[in-house]
C-alpha positions in Angstrom: 81.5 102.3 73.0 84.2 105.2 73.2 84.1 107.4 70.3 87.3 109.8 69.7 86.1 113.5 69.1 90.0 115.8 69.2 93.3 114.8 70.4 96.0 117.7 70.6 98.9 117.6 72.0 100.6 121.0 73.4 103.6 120.9 75.6 105.2 117.7 76.0 101.2 116.6 76.3 98.9 115.0 74.4 94.9 115.8 75.0 91.9 113.8 73.5 88.7 114.8 73.9 86.4 110.9 73.8 82.8 110.7 74.6 81.1 106.8 76.0 76.9 106.0 76.0 76.0 104.6 78.7 72.7 103.9 80.0 71.5 105.6 76.3 73.3 108.2 77.6 76.3 110.6 76.3 79.2 111.4 78.2 81.9 113.1 77.9 85.4 112.7 78.5 88.9 113.7 78.2 92.0 111.8 78.9 95.9 113.5 79.6 99.1 111.6 78.9 103.1 112.0 78.1 102.7 113.1 74.1 104.4 109.8 72.0 103.4 107.2 75.8 103.4 104.1 74.7 102.5 101.1 77.3 101.9 101.3 80.9 101.6 103.9 83.2 99.3 105.1 86.6 96.3 106.3 85.9 94.2 109.3 87.8 90.3 109.5 87.8 89.8 113.6 88.5 86.3 114.1 89.6 85.3 117.4 89.5 83.7 119.9 90.9 79.4 121.5 91.4 78.8 123.7 88.3 82.0 122.7 87.2 83.4 120.6 84.2 86.5 117.7 82.8 88.6 120.7 81.4 87.9 122.8 84.6 91.4 125.3 84.3 92.5 124.1 87.5 91.6 120.1 87.4 94.0 120.2 83.6 97.0 121.6 84.9 96.9 119.5 87.7 96.5 116.6 85.0 99.2 118.5 82.0 102.1 118.3 85.9 100.9 115.2 86.2 101.9 114.1 82.8 105.1 116.0 83.2 105.8 114.5 85.8 105.4 111.1 86.6 104.2 110.1 83.5 100.5 109.4 84.3 97.4 109.3 82.1 94.1 112.2 83.8 91.0 110.7 83.4 88.0 113.1 83.7 84.9 112.4 82.5 81.3 115.6 83.0 79.2 114.5 86.1 75.1 114.7 85.2 74.0 117.9 84.6 77.3 119.8 83.9 79.9 120.1 81.5 79.3 119.3 77.6 75.7 118.0 79.1 73.8 120.8 79.5 73.9 123.9 78.0 76.2 127.3 78.2 72.1 128.6 79.6 72.7 126.5 82.4 75.8 126.1 83.4 76.2 130.4 84.0 72.9 129.5 86.4 74.5 126.5 88.0 77.6 128.7 88.6 75.1 131.7 90.3 73.8 129.4 92.3 76.5 127.3 94.0 78.7 130.2 94.3 76.0 131.9 95.7 76.5 128.6 98.3 80.1 128.9 98.5 80.3 132.7 99.2 77.7 131.1 102.5 75.1 134.3 100.5 71.0 133.2 100.5 70.4 129.6 102.4 73.6 127.8 102.0 72.7 124.6 103.8 72.4 121.7 102.3 68.7 121.0 102.4 66.0 117.8 101.8 66.1 118.6 97.8 69.6 119.3 97.1 70.4 116.2 99.0 67.7 114.0 96.2 69.6 115.9 93.6 73.5 114.6 94.3 71.8 111.4 96.2 70.0 110.6 92.3 73.0 112.2 90.3 75.5 110.6 92.4 73.5 107.7 91.0 73.9 108.0 87.4 77.9 109.0 87.9 79.1 105.9 89.9 78.4 103.2 87.0 79.9 105.7 84.1 83.1 106.2 86.3 83.4 102.7 86.3 82.3 103.0 81.9 85.0 105.8 81.9 88.0 103.1 83.5 86.5 100.0 81.6 87.0 101.8 78.4 90.3 103.7 78.7 92.8 100.4 80.6 91.8 99.6 77.0 94.6 102.5 75.2 97.1 101.6 74.8 98.9 104.1 76.9 97.5 103.4 79.9 97.5 99.2 79.2 95.5 97.9 81.9 97.5 99.2 84.1 96.9 98.5 87.8 98.1 101.3 89.7 94.5 103.7 89.7 94.8 106.5 92.3 91.2 109.1 92.5 90.6 113.0 92.8 88.6 114.8 93.9 87.0 117.3 96.3 83.0 118.2 97.2 80.9 116.5 93.8 84.3 115.2 92.8 83.7 113.5 97.0 80.4 113.0 96.8 80.5 111.7 94.2 83.5 109.5 94.0 83.4 108.3 98.4 80.2 105.9 96.5 82.9 105.2 93.4 84.9 104.8 95.4 83.5 102.0 97.7 82.6 100.5 94.9 85.7 99.7 92.6 88.0 97.9 93.2 90.5 98.6 91.1 91.1 102.4 92.9 95.0 102.2 95.4 94.9 105.2 97.0 92.5 108.5 97.3 92.3 112.3 97.4 89.6 113.4 99.1 88.1 117.1 100.4 85.6 120.3 100.8 82.8 117.5 102.5 81.0 116.1 104.9 78.8 113.2 106.4 75.8 115.0 107.6 73.6 113.3 110.0 71.0 111.4 108.0 73.3 109.9 105.8 73.6 106.5 106.3 75.0 105.1 102.6 77.1 108.4 102.3 78.2 106.7 105.6 78.7 103.4 104.7 80.9 103.8 101.8 82.8 106.0 104.0 83.6 102.8 105.5 84.0 100.1 102.8 86.9 102.4 101.4 90.0 101.1 103.1 92.4 102.0 100.3 95.0 105.1 101.5 92.9 108.4 102.0 94.3 112.4 102.1 91.8 114.5 102.9 91.6 118.0 102.7 89.2 120.1 104.4 88.8 124.1 105.0 88.5 125.7 108.5 85.4 128.1 107.8 84.3 126.5 104.9 80.2 127.5 104.4 79.5 125.4 102.5 80.9 121.7 104.2 80.7 122.5 107.9 84.4 121.5 110.2 82.1 119.6 111.8 80.6 117.1 108.5 84.1 117.3 107.8 85.3 115.1 110.2 82.9 113.4 110.7 83.5 112.1 106.8 87.4 112.0 107.3 86.6 109.8 110.9 83.8 107.7 109.1 86.9 106.3 106.6 88.1 102.6 107.4 91.4 103.3 106.3 93.8 102.7 107.8 96.4 104.9 106.2 94.5 108.6 105.8 95.7 112.0 106.5 93.8 115.4 107.4 95.2 118.5 106.4 93.5 121.6 107.5 93.6 125.6 106.5 91.9 128.8 107.4 89.9 129.4 105.3 86.7 128.8 102.9 85.4 126.9 100.3 87.4 127.3 97.5 90.2 129.0 99.1 92.6 125.7 99.3 96.4 126.4 99.5 98.2 126.1 96.6 101.0 123.9 98.2 98.6 121.6 99.0 99.0 119.8 95.2 102.3 119.6 96.1 101.0 117.1 98.9 98.7 115.1 96.8 101.6 113.6 94.1 103.7 113.0 97.3 100.8 111.0 97.9 100.3 109.5 94.8 103.8 109.7 94.2 104.0 106.1 97.2 101.5 104.7 96.1 101.8 104.1 92.8 105.3 104.4 92.0 106.5 106.7 88.2 106.3 106.4 85.1 109.7 105.9 85.2 110.9 106.0 81.3 108.3 109.0 80.6 109.3 111.5 83.3 112.1 111.2 83.0 111.8 112.2 79.0 111.0 115.3 80.5 114.3 115.8 83.2 
């Protein structure tokens, strides 16, 4: 069941907030599309990072850019234990904990407790993403498109790899800022099951995902077409120019909603 809670248009892009109910739990979602859009267009699913939320500034800006330049729609949901699914105080505490890990402070390693929590979050998130995609395809400005891509780095990759491995409707994916650790058998098998085109972005001095683990994950992907972009710097320091590469990647594999894109030129 879908319940729309707010709709707002600004700068030629319409943002719609809505809620889903999955396994008895409320899942807040948002979708951006060109203002006045009707008919079929490519759809990007964007998974946010740890401690973030579905409307984090960088994600929202990218979604608006895709709507204006390519005529795309972009869908995002709050992951379990994030965004509008927790209190403000819980969100602030989560941000402090994740921030310390990103900066390499204290115990920045991936503990068994963290692994267990991520596995449980992924177990819940995968069916939520499937339900959100099912609902979105029925919107008249998406119109059951078959041109669907995924974007998600850090936690967006931790959840995204198992999700994409199980979702045959996704045609291409951008992953990054994550790695394959020893003993992660299920995660490795999910990566091996992915055969669509993949672009993987990685930071060489990442305190969260050591470089050897990032290379191991890239190597595990079963895709014949896969590219790894490695940049110097820490976890949150992806260069801005990578955004242009992602846009080219999606344009190449999903095409454009030509009529809508021309309206913004």
